[in-house]
C-alpha positions in Angstrom: 8.3 -2.1 11.3 5.9 0.2 9.6 3.2 -1.4 7.6 1.2 0.6 5.0 -2.5 -0.1 4.6 -2.6 0.4 0.8 0.0 -1.5 -1.2 -0.4 -2.4 -4.8 2.2 -5.2 -4.6 3.2 -7.6 -1.9 6.8 -7.8 -3.0 8.8 -5.4 -5.2 12.1 -6.6 -6.8 14.6 -4.3 -8.5 18.2 -3.4 -8.9 20.1 -2.2 -5.8 20.4 1.6 -5.7 24.0 2.7 -6.1 25.4 6.0 -4.8 27.7 6.0 -7.9 24.7 7.0 -10.0 24.0 10.1 -7.9 27.6 11.1 -8.2 27.5 10.6 -12.0 24.5 12.9 -12.3 26.0 15.5 -10.1 29.2 15.5 -12.1 27.2 15.8 -15.3 25.1 18.7 -13.9 28.3 20.5 -12.8 29.8 19.9 -16.2 32.7 17.8 -14.8 31.9 15.0 -17.2 30.2 15.0 -20.7 27.1 13.1 -21.8 29.0 10.1 -23.3 30.9 9.7 -20.0 27.6 9.8 -18.1 26.2 7.1 -20.4 29.2 4.9 -20.0 29.1 5.3 -16.3 25.5 4.2 -16.2 26.2 0.8 -17.7 26.3 -1.7 -14.9 29.1 -4.2 -15.0 27.5 -6.3 -12.3 24.0 -6.0 -10.9 22.3 -7.4 -7.9 18.7 -7.3 -6.9 16.9 -6.2 -3.8 13.6 -7.5 -2.5 11.2 -5.2 -0.7 8.4 -6.8 1.3 5.5 -4.4 1.4 2.7 -6.3 3.2 2.3 -8.4 6.3 1.2 -11.2 4.1 4.5 -11.2 2.2 6.5 -11.2 5.4 4.4 -13.9 7.0 5.1 -16.2 4.0 8.9 -15.9 4.2 10.7 -19.2 4.8 14.3 -19.9 5.5 16.0 -22.0 2.8 19.0 -24.1 3.8 22.0 -24.1 1.5 
């Protein structure tokens, strides 16, 4: 694990990166699809979040939760 000394936030939460977005932008740049198709492709049907723990403190405070 690599810990950085200067982190503005302990935890960062955001949407999971999707390779489909990179493909969409490449297709648009190569003029395979038009702008309206690009926009339609960018609308997520189902999203999920990822959590990134940036500090030792945030990792130390993690607790397992039973279902």
